[in-house]
N, C-alpha and C positions, 0 to 999 in steps of 0.2 A: 376491386377494393381501392379505396382512395389512398393515394400516396402523396406525401408532401414533396418527396424527391423521386420522380419517376424517370430513371435513366434508360434511354433507349440503347439497345445493343449491350455490348460488354466492354468494360473499361479495363485496359491492360495495367492493372495495379502492380503486377510482378515485374514490370519493365524496369523498375528502380529497386528491385528487391535486393540485389547484391550490394550496392553502396549503402543502403539503409541498414541492411543486416550487419555490415562491417561497422557502421556507426554504433549500432546496438552493442556489438562486441566490445568496442572501445569504451562505451559507457559502463558496461558491466565490469570490465577490467579496472577502469578508473575507480569505480565504486568499491570494488574489493580492495584496491590499493589504499584508498582513503580509510576504509574500515580497519585495515591492518595497521596503518600508521597513526591516524588521528583517533580512531575509535569512535564511540558514540557518546554524546553528552547526555549521560543518564540523568533523569529528573529525580526529584525528591522521592517519588514513589518507589524507586529502585535503590537509591543510595542511602535513604534515611536522612532525617534532619527535622528542622522546625520551620514552619511557614507562619508568618505574621502578616495579617492584612490590616492596613491602616487607612483612615480617611482624614484628609486635611480640609480645612475651610477654604483654602485657596489652592491653585495649582502648585503641586509640590516640585521642588528643585531636586532632581535625582542626584545631581553631582554633589550638592550640599549634604544630602543624606548619606551618600557614600563616604564623604569626607569625615562625617561625624562618627561613623562606625569604625573606629580605629583600635578598639581594645582587643585583647586576645579572645574574649568570649564571642565577639561578633566578626572576627577575622574570616575572610572568604565569603561574606554575605553577598547575595545577589539581590540587587534592588531594581524593580521594574514597575511600570504603570500597570494597573489592573482594571481595564475597562474605561477609565477616564483619567484625566490629568490630576484629579484630586485623590484618587484611590491608588494606593501603593501596596505592592506585595514584596515582602522581604523574605528570602530563603536563607536559612542558616544551616551550615553543615554540622554534622555530629562532632562534638568535642568531648574527648574522654575526661578532661578535667573540669568540664562545666556542664551542669544539668540544663535541661531545656528551660526551666523557669528562670535561671540566672541569665541565660542568653536573651530571653524575652525582656527581662527587666533592664538589661544593658541597652537593648534597642530602644525601649521606651524612654530611658533617660536621655539618649542621644536625640531622638526626634522631638521630645518635649522642649528641648532648648531651641529648636527651630520653630515649633508651633505649639504653644502650651495647650491649645484646644484640640489637639489631635485625638482621634477616637480609635481605640483598638477594637476592630470588628470581629476578628477571628484569629485563633491560634490553633495550629495542628502540628502534631508530632508523629513522626514515623520512625520506629526503631531500625537500626542497621540490619538486624537479623530479619525483620519483616520485609525490608526492602530487598534483601538478597533472595528471600523465598519468592517474592513477586517476580523478580527478574528470571529466576529459574522456571517458575510456572508459566510466565509469559512466553519464554523461548520454547518451552515444551508445547504450549498451545499452538504455536505457529507450525512446529514440526509435525504434530499430530494432524493438524488440518491439512498440510501438504500430503501426508501419507494417505489419509482418507480420500483425498481428491485423486491421488495416483491410483488407488484401488478402484475408484468409481469410473474414471475415464478408461482404465484398462479393460473393464468389463463392457463398457458402452461402445468403445471405438476400436478399430483395428490398431495394432501396436504402433504403427508409424504416426497415426493421428494422435494417439495417446501420448507418445513421447513428445510430439510437438506442443501439445497443450501444457504438459508439465514444464517443458523448457520455457514457455512463455510466462508461466506463473513465477518460476524462479527468476527470470529476467526482470519482471515487474517488481518483485520484492527486493531484489538486490539493488536496483537503481533507486528505488524509493529510500532504502536505508542509506545509500550512498549520498543522496542529497542532504539528509539529516547529518551525515558525518562530515561532508565537505563544509557546510555552513555552520556546523556545530549547533544545530537547533536542538532544543531540549526534547528528550525522548521520555515521555511518561506513559501512564496507562491509557490515556486517550489516544495517543499516537499508536500504541499497540492495537487498540480497537480499530483505528483507521487502517492499519496494515492488514488486519484480518478482513476488513471490508473490501480492501483493494483486491485481495485474493479471490473473494467471491465475485466481485464485479468483473474481473478479468476472465475468470473461468466461464461466467455466463455468456460473455461476448464471444469467447472462443467456441463454446459448444454450439451456439446459434450458427456460426459460420461453418463448423464441421458437419453439423446435421445437413445443411444445404449441400455441402460438398459431397457427402455420401449419397444423397438423393440424386444429384446431377450426374454422378459417375454411372448410375444405373439408367438414367434417362437419356443423356447425351452420348450416343453410341460412337460418334465419329470424332469427338473432341479429344485433344491431347490433355494430359494432366494439368498443364498450365492453363489451357483454355477453360477447362472445367472449373478450376479454382478461381480464375478471374471472373467467370460468369457467376459463380456462387457468391463471391464477395460483392459483386455489383448488385445482385438481387437482394442482399441483406444490408446494403449500404443505407437505404432509407431508414430502416429500423435502427441501425447503429447511430446515425446522425440525430434522430429524434431522442433516443435514449441518452446519448451523451449530452445533448443540449439541455434537456430538462434536468438532468442530474447536475450539470455545471451551474445552472441558475441557483439551485439550492445551496450547493457547496460554496460558490462565490459569496452568496449572502452570509453564510456561516463564517467564512474567512474574513469578510470585511466588518460584519456587525455582530458576530457571535461572542466576542470578548476573548480574553486571554485563556480562559479555562478550556475552550475547545479550538483554540487557534491551531494547535499541533494536529488535532484530528482533521481539521479542514485542510491543512497543508498536505498531510499524507494522502487524503482523498484526491486533491487536485493533481498531485503528481501521479497517483495511480490511474486516474481516468485518462490522462494524456498518454501515459506509457502503455497502459493496458489496451487502449484502442488500436494503436498501430502494431503492438506485439501480436495481436490476433492474426494480422495479415503478414507482417514481415518477419515474424519469428516462428509462430506456430504453423501457419500454412506453408511458408517457404521451406521450413525444415522438413515437413512431411514430403514435399516434392523432392528435396535433396536426398531423402531416404528411399526414394523410388516408388512412391505410392502410385497405383494405377487402378484401372477398372477391375482387373482380376482379383485384387485384394478386397474389393467391396462386394463381390459376388457371394451369396449365401452358400455355405458348405452343403453339398448334397450328401444325404445319409443313405447309404446302401441298405436296401431292405433285405431282411433275412430270406435267403433262398433265391435272390435275384441272379446269382451266378449259376444256378442249376438249369438244365434244359427243361423245357415245358413238356410235360407228359402227354402223349397223344392218347386219346380215348380208344 
């Protein structure tokens, strides 16, 4: 079979497993610390509020627009470009004393003073109760997905491998969330979709490696567990590089040219691809070795036939 990357012999990937695993532990702890201290910058989908999309004839001055939104109705508004320098997106938080229509009217009064020909392209409103329900259902979706994956890998692999794959998934999700928390990137429904995609991508890469590990434990009779794992990772490296490279081409295109609507989705995927690729080696596989995986654990269980312990009757 033709291979783009045909590596001769076995590469000792686990030679650097300890320092890289310690780095992963530091990243996970840092992400958890940021989530506890700074939290997540929830988007309008989860917090509720009003979104106003505007189109100017000339490139808009964001600072001038922010300076014009000084009334109580528009206090706390987030102003950003939306695809081009002439398209602006304004996010207004929920105000108990002001209805959405009044907030939109206040925004239009302010921006009309800057550009009388400004066009209101879109207005969307999400109630706070709906946003709260979306946040709860989104979190529940991630938890249910992880539980289903845990059940699947528990049936498919020996428990040491299963635990390694689940640890890698948790590692990828926590670090991705940590990046959004540290940089206070907006977390909306598209990012949640990206997070679930990261879970599936990471699991797929881990299962490919673990399937080869299980096969090689039965084929390579004289190799140590580390040698078997290194050989398995080397054999699947061509597939990993091709899959990662082709996926990155699409995701980078979405990140650079996809526009603001899917920018968070592309960011989550970019982080997930990088983190998920090395977690399959230095989290999932290395943890399985630390748990003592060996050839005996891969051997099929022999089922004793009924009456096998009885003496054969002589004719």
